[in-house]
Backbone as a chain_set.jsonl record, in Angstrom:
{"seq": "MDEERTLELIEYGVEALLLGAFTYLFAYQNYLLYRWHRGLPLPDKLPFLIIGAVVGLGFFLYKSREILKEVETRQPEVKPVKSGEKPLEGEVGSPEESDFSQWSD", "coords": {"N": [[17.095, -2.38, -4.457], [19.59, -2.05, -5.414], [22.316, -2.985, -6.476], [24.754, -2.044, -5.841], [23.707, 0.004, -3.663], [23.335, -2.221, -1.93], [26.008, -3.333, -1.06], [26.854, -0.653, 0.087], [24.995, 0.046, 2.077], [26.414, -2.185, 3.695], [29.111, -1.408, 4.131], [28.632, 0.602, 5.753], [27.71, -0.507, 7.221], [29.638, -2.15, 8.674], [31.207, -0.093, 9.523], [29.693, 1.409, 11.126], [30.408, -0.894, 13.528], [32.705, -0.588, 13.683], [33.002, 1.655, 15.03], [31.108, 1.805, 16.849], [32.761, 0.198, 18.713], [35.541, 1.393, 18.847], [34.288, 3.662, 20.385], [33.521, 2.481, 22.475], [35.444, 1.349, 23.876], [37.207, 3.753, 23.665], [35.37, 5.53, 25.693], [35.442, 3.832, 28.04], [38.499, 3.618, 28.731], [39.034, 6.145, 29.22], [37.249, 6.485, 31.457], [38.803, 4.92, 33.146], [40.739, 6.25, 33.384], [40.44, 8.935, 34.634], [38.588, 8.711, 36.134], [39.012, 5.724, 38.04], [41.18, 4.851, 40.537], [43.299, 3.043, 41.745], [43.757, -0.242, 43.357], [41.334, -0.189, 43.818], [38.659, -2.018, 42.639], [37.58, -2.812, 39.183], [35.458, -1.338, 37.345], [31.98, -1.792, 36.069], [31.568, -3.588, 32.777], [29.305, -3.361, 31.084], [27.889, -0.471, 31.278], [29.687, 0.996, 29.124], [29.19, -0.797, 26.957], [27.027, -0.269, 26.394], [26.99, 2.274, 25.141], [28.522, 2.466, 23.424], [27.012, 0.601, 22.018], [25.111, 1.961, 21.053], [25.778, 4.449, 20.116], [26.855, 3.624, 17.682], [24.712, 1.842, 16.597], [23.242, 4.035, 16.376], [24.659, 5.934, 14.268], [25.111, 3.877, 11.741], [21.69, 4.224, 11.0], [21.498, 6.624, 10.676], [23.377, 7.348, 8.3], [22.192, 4.884, 6.909], [19.313, 5.859, 6.063], [20.292, 7.921, 4.828], [20.647, 6.299, 2.074], [18.724, 5.319, 1.555], [16.77, 7.108, 1.168], [17.403, 8.591, -0.886], [16.742, 6.166, -2.885], [14.527, 5.832, -2.569], [13.113, 8.349, -3.731], [14.317, 8.087, -6.395], [13.223, 5.604, -7.676], [10.141, 4.976, -9.748], [6.657, 4.542, -9.611], [5.031, 2.116, -9.578], [2.257, 0.641, -11.567], [0.281, -2.312, -10.807], [-0.755, -4.441, -13.279], [-3.544, -6.332, -14.493], [-4.528, -9.212, -15.115], [-5.915, -9.982, -18.523], [-6.249, -7.331, -18.504], [-6.117, -4.998, -20.822], [-3.653, -2.772, -21.863], [-3.434, 1.126, -21.123], [-3.908, 3.499, -23.487], [-1.321, 4.625, -25.097], [0.75, 3.525, -23.994], [2.005, 1.772, -24.641], [3.696, 1.211, -27.358], [3.03, 1.395, -30.972], [2.635, -1.489, -33.544], [3.761, -0.963, -35.917], [5.736, 0.834, -34.809], [7.72, -0.637, -33.867], [10.674, -2.565, -33.476], [10.786, -4.947, -34.895], [8.721, -4.605, -37.161], [10.061, -4.838, -39.454], [10.025, -7.917, -40.084], [7.632, -8.7, -40.466], [4.99, -9.543, -42.501]], "CA": [[17.944, -1.891, -4.333], [20.286, -2.107, -6.633], [23.914, -4.121, -5.974], [25.944, -1.133, -5.39], [23.175, 0.45, -2.362], [23.823, -2.999, -0.962], [27.707, -2.936, -0.449], [27.228, 0.827, 0.577], [24.862, -0.608, 3.376], [26.977, -3.63, 4.097], [30.042, -0.991, 4.004], [28.558, 1.579, 6.946], [27.149, -1.599, 8.895], [31.285, -2.818, 9.326], [31.979, 1.0, 10.319], [29.054, 1.3, 12.787], [30.93, -1.951, 14.205], [33.963, -0.597, 14.306], [32.629, 3.191, 15.326], [30.404, 1.345, 17.804], [33.66, -0.624, 19.539], [35.988, 2.644, 19.571], [33.319, 4.563, 21.708], [33.367, 1.367, 23.975], [37.334, 1.661, 24.197], [37.378, 4.923, 24.266], [34.82, 5.452, 27.094], [35.801, 3.08, 29.335], [39.737, 3.843, 28.728], [38.642, 7.608, 29.791], [36.471, 6.276, 32.905], [39.652, 4.111, 33.983], [42.274, 6.894, 33.131], [40.023, 10.023, 35.315], [37.944, 8.238, 37.956], [39.538, 4.869, 38.662], [42.123, 4.631, 40.991], [44.856, 1.92, 41.854], [42.852, -0.404, 44.299], [39.616, -0.079, 43.725], [37.575, -3.031, 41.922], [37.498, -2.382, 37.651], [33.897, -0.782, 37.216], [31.857, -2.729, 35.287], [31.735, -2.748, 31.142], [28.05, -2.858, 30.665], [27.183, 1.09, 30.462], [30.25, 1.487, 28.342], [29.177, -1.457, 25.742], [25.662, -0.179, 25.663], [26.881, 3.469, 25.34], [29.313, 1.797, 22.313], [25.96, -0.108, 20.51], [24.133, 3.299, 20.693], [26.91, 5.067, 19.344], [27.082, 2.292, 16.327], [23.461, 2.006, 15.745], [23.272, 5.656, 15.566], [25.238, 6.002, 12.818], [24.211, 3.638, 10.545], [20.506, 4.201, 11.284], [21.734, 8.154, 9.868], [23.836, 6.419, 7.097], [21.164, 3.717, 6.091], [18.635, 6.782, 5.778], [20.193, 8.492, 3.387], [20.536, 5.861, 1.273], [17.223, 4.718, 1.538], [15.852, 8.333, 0.613], [17.787, 8.378, -2.42], [16.617, 4.681, -3.518], [12.685, 5.54, -2.865], [12.779, 9.155, -4.959], [14.349, 7.568, -7.58], [12.133, 4.612, -7.927], [9.008, 5.184, -10.188], [5.57, 4.227, -8.693], [4.938, 0.763, -10.889], [1.093, 0.373, -11.062], [0.017, -3.499, -11.26], [-1.572, -4.852, -14.642], [-4.53, -6.993, -14.007], [-4.755, -10.367, -16.132], [-6.737, -9.814, -19.135], [-6.802, -5.502, -18.847], [-5.615, -4.078, -22.122], [-2.552, -1.36, -21.069], [-4.038, 2.366, -21.458], [-3.038, 3.913, -24.956], [0.502, 5.659, -25.362], [1.789, 2.969, -22.878], [2.879, 0.616, -25.462], [4.068, 2.048, -28.745], [2.632, 0.682, -31.849], [3.012, -2.642, -34.041], [4.408, 0.11, -37.028], [7.185, 1.615, -34.336], [8.141, -2.031, -33.252], [12.132, -2.894, -34.608], [10.291, -6.272, -35.263], [7.894, -5.059, -38.089], [10.386, -5.905, -40.434], [10.304, -9.316, -40.098], [6.166, -9.252, -40.905], [4.639, -10.109, -43.964]], "C": [[18.91, -2.284, -5.034], [21.683, -3.018, -5.678], [25.003, -2.865, -5.134], [25.098, -0.125, -3.885], [23.177, -0.847, -1.587], [24.968, -3.134, -0.327], [27.325, -2.028, 0.069], [26.718, 0.387, 1.925], [25.899, -1.502, 4.272], [28.505, -1.49, 4.472], [30.046, -0.265, 5.39], [27.48, 0.413, 8.237], [28.489, -2.173, 9.659], [31.996, -0.96, 9.789], [31.391, 1.649, 10.971], [29.683, 0.2, 13.472], [32.145, -1.444, 14.651], [34.041, 0.93, 15.045], [32.202, 2.851, 16.869], [31.781, 0.829, 19.62], [35.237, 0.328, 19.454], [35.217, 3.176, 20.736], [33.577, 3.677, 22.451], [34.454, 1.53, 24.514], [37.754, 2.845, 24.774], [36.618, 5.565, 25.357], [35.354, 5.015, 28.197], [37.31, 2.795, 29.145], [39.803, 5.517, 29.923], [37.689, 7.451, 31.43], [37.734, 5.877, 33.424], [40.372, 5.474, 34.337], [41.413, 8.037, 34.43], [39.364, 9.301, 36.567], [38.583, 7.223, 38.65], [40.761, 4.773, 39.288], [43.009, 3.073, 41.333], [44.002, 0.979, 43.572], [41.454, -0.933, 44.668], [39.628, -1.6, 42.756], [37.826, -2.214, 40.52], [35.556, -2.39, 37.718], [33.389, -1.835, 35.711], [31.93, -2.426, 33.975], [30.497, -2.707, 30.435], [27.677, -1.701, 30.045], [28.262, 1.281, 29.387], [30.019, 0.755, 26.966], [27.78, -1.088, 25.332], [25.673, 1.352, 25.204], [27.601, 3.05, 23.819], [28.401, 1.508, 20.785], [25.301, 1.135, 20.381], [24.608, 3.904, 19.539], [27.188, 4.613, 17.561], [26.021, 2.051, 15.888], [22.949, 3.258, 14.908], [23.425, 5.931, 14.612], [25.205, 4.91, 11.405], [22.665, 3.421, 10.577], [20.788, 5.495, 10.079], [22.369, 7.68, 8.749], [22.617, 5.88, 6.047], [19.913, 4.897, 5.303], [18.834, 7.449, 4.894], [20.225, 8.11, 2.395], [18.842, 5.611, 0.886], [16.317, 5.878, 1.314], [15.914, 7.995, -0.54], [17.08, 7.038, -3.089], [14.649, 5.051, -3.704], [12.799, 6.762, -3.44], [13.839, 8.753, -6.19], [13.563, 6.528, -8.38], [10.974, 5.117, -8.666], [8.11, 4.41, -9.475], [5.665, 3.511, -10.214], [3.22, 0.632, -10.365], [1.16, -1.55, -11.645], [-1.011, -3.255, -12.28], [-2.539, -6.102, -14.523], [-4.628, -8.005, -15.606], [-5.644, -10.041, -17.124], [-6.995, -8.247, -19.109], [-5.875, -5.118, -20.199], [-5.034, -2.898, -21.275], [-3.598, -0.065, -21.979], [-3.276, 2.667, -23.089], [-2.0, 5.095, -24.622], [1.174, 4.506, -24.513], [2.992, 2.23, -23.385], [2.748, 1.058, -26.544], [3.557, 1.104, -29.538], [3.235, -0.315, -32.662], [4.52, -1.774, -35.131], [6.091, 0.762, -36.475], [8.039, 0.275, -33.785], [9.653, -2.145, -34.218], [11.581, -4.415, -34.867], [9.211, -6.35, -36.129], [8.467, -5.531, -39.187], [10.723, -6.992, -41.183], [8.917, -9.79, -40.35], [5.878, -8.879, -41.999], [4.111, -8.486, -44.345]], "O": [[18.733, -3.492, -5.193], [21.762, -3.464, -4.533], [25.733, -2.939, -4.145], [25.875, 0.419, -3.1], [22.999, -0.641, -0.387], [25.016, -3.069, 0.901], [27.297, -2.425, 1.234], [27.498, 0.278, 2.871], [26.031, -1.358, 5.487], [28.116, -0.638, 5.271], [31.016, -0.333, 6.146], [26.926, 0.5, 9.333], [28.526, -2.549, 10.83], [33.109, -0.776, 10.283], [31.967, 2.547, 11.586], [29.336, 0.443, 14.628], [32.642, -1.72, 15.743], [35.09, 1.299, 15.573], [32.703, 3.372, 17.865], [31.703, 1.017, 20.834], [36.139, -0.189, 20.114], [35.583, 3.074, 21.907], [34.033, 4.151, 23.491], [34.497, 1.875, 25.695], [38.359, 3.07, 25.823], [37.337, 6.264, 26.072], [35.687, 5.689, 29.172], [37.57, 1.619, 29.398], [40.408, 5.769, 30.966], [37.612, 8.327, 32.291], [37.977, 6.568, 34.413], [40.566, 5.763, 35.518], [42.022, 7.839, 35.481], [39.688, 9.413, 37.749], [38.85, 7.472, 39.825], [41.655, 4.565, 38.467], [42.884, 2.126, 40.557], [43.785, 1.573, 44.628], [40.853, -1.695, 45.425], [40.661, -2.081, 42.29], [38.236, -1.057, 40.608], [34.745, -3.254, 38.052], [34.029, -2.349, 34.793], [32.266, -1.284, 33.662], [30.431, -2.153, 29.338], [27.285, -1.574, 28.885], [27.739, 1.869, 28.44], [30.422, 1.281, 25.929], [27.306, -1.42, 24.246], [24.587, 1.834, 24.882], [26.915, 3.523, 22.913], [28.551, 1.745, 19.587], [24.854, 1.286, 19.244], [24.147, 3.943, 18.399], [27.612, 5.257, 16.602], [26.005, 1.961, 14.66], [22.549, 3.51, 13.771], [22.496, 6.233, 13.863], [25.279, 5.291, 10.237], [22.319, 2.326, 10.135], [20.421, 5.421, 8.906], [21.483, 7.576, 7.901], [22.26, 6.253, 4.929], [19.657, 4.776, 4.105], [17.96, 7.751, 4.081], [19.982, 8.878, 1.465], [18.15, 5.838, -0.107], [15.108, 5.654, 1.268], [15.096, 7.388, -1.23], [16.954, 7.28, -4.29], [13.838, 4.689, -4.556], [12.311, 6.374, -4.501], [13.926, 9.686, -6.989], [13.32, 6.638, -9.581], [10.607, 6.091, -8.007], [8.579, 3.578, -8.698], [6.049, 3.884, -11.322], [2.882, 0.547, -9.185], [1.849, -1.978, -12.571], [-1.845, -2.351, -12.321], [-1.838, -7.111, -14.442], [-4.749, -7.614, -16.767], [-6.625, -9.618, -16.512], [-7.995, -7.869, -19.719], [-4.659, -5.056, -20.017], [-5.578, -2.259, -20.374], [-4.242, -0.206, -23.019], [-2.315, 2.09, -23.598], [-2.074, 6.159, -24.006], [2.384, 4.687, -24.376], [4.156, 2.057, -23.025], [1.608, 1.382, -26.876], [3.512, -0.042, -29.09], [4.463, -0.229, -32.664], [5.737, -1.95, -35.074], [7.101, 1.037, -37.123], [9.127, 0.491, -33.251], [9.711, -1.865, -35.415], [12.572, -5.103, -35.113], [8.59, -7.405, -36.264], [7.926, -6.358, -39.92], [11.313, -7.165, -42.249], [8.729, -11.001, -40.473], [6.432, -7.923, -42.541], [3.672, -8.226, -45.465]]}, "num_chains": 1, "name": "protein.A"}
């Protein structure tokens, strides 16, 4: 993966963290606003943290999947060459086509 794609993944990671935090805060505040009454003990925050983490993780997986699909389709398949094996005909240009032919004797 090139540097541009890595930076995009980092950017999406930061966005996912922010989205998860805002989702947690939004869900917890709405629960307090509509379900909680004065005098009752505050509800546990763990379910709302889980909701925020799931939303953030889902966003990150969705965005990173798009980037990884682009990378997979752009990269050509590379076949390894075993040591001592000559390249196939047409893979390497002839010496006459080389830019260095002007310096040969």
